C-alpha positions as CSV (number, residue, x, y, z in Angstrom):
1,M,-15.8,-47.9,15.8
2,V,-12.5,-45.9,15.6
3,D,-10.3,-46.2,18.6
4,Q,-10.1,-42.9,20.5
5,Q,-6.4,-43.4,21.1
6,V,-5.8,-43.6,17.4
7,I,-7.7,-40.3,16.8
8,H,-5.8,-38.7,19.7
9,E,-2.4,-39.6,18.2
10,Y,-3.6,-38.5,14.8
11,I,-4.5,-35.1,16.1
12,Q,-1.1,-34.8,18.0
13,Q,0.6,-34.9,14.6
14,F,-0.7,-31.4,13.9
15,I,1.0,-29.7,16.9
16,P,4.1,-28.8,15.0
17,L,1.9,-27.0,12.4
18,V,0.8,-24.7,15.2
19,D,4.5,-23.6,15.8
20,F,5.1,-23.5,12.0
21,L,2.1,-21.1,11.4
22,A,2.9,-19.0,14.5
23,D,6.5,-18.5,13.4
24,I,5.4,-17.3,10.0
25,L,2.5,-15.1,11.0
26,G,4.2,-13.4,13.9
27,E,3.3,-12.4,17.4
28,N,0.1,-10.6,16.5
29,S,-1.5,-13.9,15.4
30,E,-2.7,-16.6,17.9
31,V,-2.5,-20.1,16.5
32,L,-4.1,-23.0,18.4
33,L,-5.2,-26.6,17.9
34,N,-8.5,-27.8,19.3
35,D,-9.1,-31.5,20.0
36,L,-12.8,-32.0,19.5
37,T,-12.8,-35.4,21.3
38,N,-12.5,-33.5,24.6
39,L,-14.7,-30.4,24.4
40,D,-14.1,-29.4,28.0
41,H,-10.4,-29.3,27.5
42,S,-10.0,-29.0,23.8
43,V,-7.0,-26.6,23.5
44,I,-4.0,-28.9,23.3
45,A,-1.5,-26.5,21.7
46,I,-1.4,-22.7,21.5
47,R,1.0,-20.0,20.5
48,N,0.8,-16.3,21.2
49,S,-1.9,-16.8,23.8
50,H,-1.6,-13.1,24.9
51,I,-4.1,-12.4,22.1
52,S,-7.1,-14.1,23.8
53,Q,-5.5,-15.1,27.2
54,R,-6.4,-18.7,26.6
55,K,-4.2,-21.6,27.6
56,I,-3.8,-25.4,27.1
57,G,-6.6,-27.2,28.6
58,D,-9.2,-24.5,28.0
59,P,-12.6,-25.5,26.6
60,V,-14.0,-25.0,23.1
61,T,-15.6,-21.8,21.8
62,D,-19.2,-21.4,20.6
63,L,-18.0,-21.7,17.0
64,V,-16.6,-25.1,17.8
65,L,-19.7,-26.2,19.5
66,R,-21.8,-25.1,16.5
67,T,-19.5,-27.1,14.3
68,V,-19.7,-30.2,16.4
69,Q,-23.5,-29.9,16.5
70,A,-23.7,-29.5,12.7
71,G,-21.7,-32.8,12.3
72,K,-21.5,-33.9,8.7
73,I,-23.7,-31.1,7.5
74,E,-20.6,-29.0,7.7
75,Q,-19.0,-29.7,4.4
76,R,-16.6,-26.9,4.1
77,D,-12.8,-27.4,4.5
78,Y,-12.2,-24.2,6.4
79,L,-13.7,-20.8,7.4
80,A,-11.6,-17.7,6.5
81,N,-11.5,-14.2,7.7
82,Y,-14.5,-14.0,10.0
83,A,-14.8,-11.8,13.0
84,G,-13.6,-13.1,16.4
85,V,-14.2,-11.2,19.6
86,I,-12.2,-11.5,22.8
87,H,-12.8,-10.6,26.4
88,N,-12.6,-6.8,26.0
89,Q,-14.8,-6.9,22.9
90,H,-11.8,-6.2,20.7
91,E,-12.4,-7.7,17.3
92,L,-9.9,-10.1,15.6
93,C,-9.7,-11.5,12.1
94,S,-10.1,-15.3,12.6
95,S,-9.8,-18.4,10.3
96,T,-10.3,-22.1,11.1
97,Y,-9.2,-25.1,9.3
98,F,-11.2,-28.4,9.9
99,I,-9.2,-31.6,10.5
100,R,-11.2,-34.7,9.5
101,Y,-10.7,-38.4,10.2
102,A,-13.0,-40.9,8.5
103,G,-15.2,-38.0,7.3
104,E,-15.7,-36.6,10.8
105,I,-14.3,-33.2,12.0
106,I,-12.1,-34.2,14.9
107,A,-9.9,-31.1,15.4
108,M,-9.5,-27.5,14.3
109,I,-6.5,-25.3,13.7
110,C,-7.5,-21.7,14.5
111,I,-5.8,-18.5,13.7
112,N,-6.8,-15.3,15.4
113,T,-5.0,-12.1,14.1
114,D,-5.1,-8.8,16.0
115,N,-5.0,-6.1,13.4
116,G,-5.2,-3.4,16.1
117,Q,-1.8,-2.0,15.3
118,L,-2.6,-1.7,11.6
119,D,-5.9,0.0,12.4
120,D,-4.0,2.5,14.6
121,L,-1.5,3.1,11.9
122,Q,-4.2,3.6,9.3
123,K,-5.9,6.1,11.6
124,A,-2.6,7.9,12.2
125,V,-1.8,8.1,8.4
126,T,-5.4,9.3,7.6
127,K,-4.9,12.0,10.3
128,V,-1.6,13.1,8.7
129,I,-3.2,13.2,5.2
130,N,-6.2,15.2,6.5
131,S,-3.8,17.7,8.1
132,Y,-2.3,18.4,4.7
133,N,-5.7,18.5,2.9
134,Q,-6.9,22.0,2.6
135,L,-10.3,20.9,1.6
136,K,-12.4,20.2,4.7
137,P,-15.1,17.5,4.3
138,N,-18.7,18.6,4.0
139,T,-17.6,22.2,3.6
140,P,-18.8,24.0,0.4
141,Q,-15.8,25.2,-1.5
142,K,-15.5,28.3,-3.6
143,V,-15.0,27.4,-7.3
144,T,-12.2,29.2,-9.0
145,T,-11.6,29.6,-12.7
146,S,-7.9,30.5,-12.5
147,A,-5.5,28.9,-15.0
148,P,-3.7,25.8,-14.0
149,T,-0.3,26.2,-12.5
150,E,2.7,25.3,-14.6
151,P,4.6,22.4,-13.1
152,E,7.6,23.2,-11.1
153,H,10.8,21.6,-12.1
154,L,13.1,21.2,-9.2
155,T,16.6,21.2,-10.5
156,S,20.0,22.1,-9.1
157,S,21.3,23.9,-12.2
158,I,20.0,26.6,-14.4
159,H,21.4,24.9,-17.3
160,D,18.9,22.0,-16.7
161,L,16.1,24.4,-17.4
162,A,17.4,25.3,-20.8
163,T,18.2,21.7,-21.6
164,T,14.7,20.5,-20.6
165,E,12.9,23.0,-22.9
166,T,15.3,22.2,-25.7
167,L,14.8,18.5,-25.4
168,Q,11.0,19.0,-25.2
169,V,11.0,21.0,-28.5
170,C,13.3,18.4,-30.1
171,S,10.9,15.6,-29.0
172,E,7.8,17.4,-30.3
173,R,9.4,18.2,-33.7
174,H,11.3,15.0,-34.1
175,V,14.7,16.5,-34.6
176,S,18.0,16.5,-32.8
177,V,19.6,19.6,-31.4
178,D,22.0,19.7,-34.3
179,Y,19.1,20.1,-36.8
180,L,17.0,22.7,-35.0
181,K,15.8,25.3,-37.4
182,R,15.5,29.0,-36.6
183,D,11.8,28.7,-35.8
184,D,12.6,25.8,-33.4
185,K,15.1,28.0,-31.6
186,I,12.8,30.9,-31.4
187,E,10.2,28.6,-29.8
188,I,12.7,27.4,-27.2
189,V,13.5,31.1,-26.4
190,R,9.8,31.8,-26.2
191,R,9.2,29.1,-23.6
192,L,12.2,30.1,-21.5
193,Q,11.2,33.7,-21.6
194,K,7.7,32.9,-20.5
195,Q,9.2,31.0,-17.5
196,G,11.3,34.0,-16.6
197,Y,14.5,32.1,-17.4
198,F,16.3,35.2,-18.8
199,L,16.1,36.9,-15.4
200,L,18.9,34.5,-14.4
201,K,22.6,35.5,-14.7
202,D,24.4,34.0,-17.7
203,S,21.1,32.7,-19.1
204,V,21.7,33.9,-22.7
205,S,25.1,32.3,-22.9
206,L,23.8,29.1,-21.5
207,V,20.9,29.0,-24.0
208,A,23.3,29.7,-26.8
209,T,25.4,26.8,-25.8
210,T,22.4,24.5,-25.4
211,I,20.8,25.2,-28.8
212,K,24.2,25.6,-30.5
213,T,23.9,29.1,-31.7
214,S,25.6,32.5,-31.0
215,E,24.8,34.8,-28.1
216,P,23.8,37.6,-30.5
217,S,21.3,35.2,-32.1
218,V,19.8,34.4,-28.8
219,Y,19.5,38.2,-28.1
220,R,17.7,38.6,-31.5
221,Y,15.4,35.8,-30.8
222,L,14.6,37.2,-27.4
223,Q,13.9,40.6,-28.8
224,L,11.6,39.1,-31.4
225,V,9.7,37.2,-28.7
226,K,9.3,40.3,-26.6
227,T,8.0,42.3,-29.6
228,Q,5.5,39.6,-30.5
229,N,4.2,39.5,-26.9
230,A,4.0,43.3,-26.6
């Protein structure tokens, strides 16, 4: 028969692990060590006891009692992420590691995490998202067949708009700006005209600089595009 004092000293070696885990997991996780050789006063180390209001010297829980009763039938090394309930019926996320000596479970390291703050944060985020969501749940929506909206390019310079369309055409046609053909340049002007770019001041001169042509040429291309769209 194993000496109880030997077992007690063996269990005591795990007390620093309680502090280690508590420092890692933070104040929302209670970490405790249960000594199963004394079921009436099994809690021999505990951190963040504000979670369950338990203290050193408190008795075992029903889970511990079931484990003790199961004896060697319990072959698992640990239980992870099961529900734990405290005095106010608040639910925790709990995990337990079984400590064995000569094949018998003699102690448990238990972690009980209160995710209440995360749950509250999730609810707050969901509320914010829903406040920006125009589609109300369970409300029939009118189906529209309007054309998709063109993307909005948020730039700080009107020159960027001309550059963006020019680079897009260059990419599609696999050429550099220096090798743009007349049809390529007309296509760039067509796209810019469709976006209303030429309503901007100095737009023609900026386009001419971007596609490396003269201003009169841009005016001709613009007139051609308008004629084709008429």
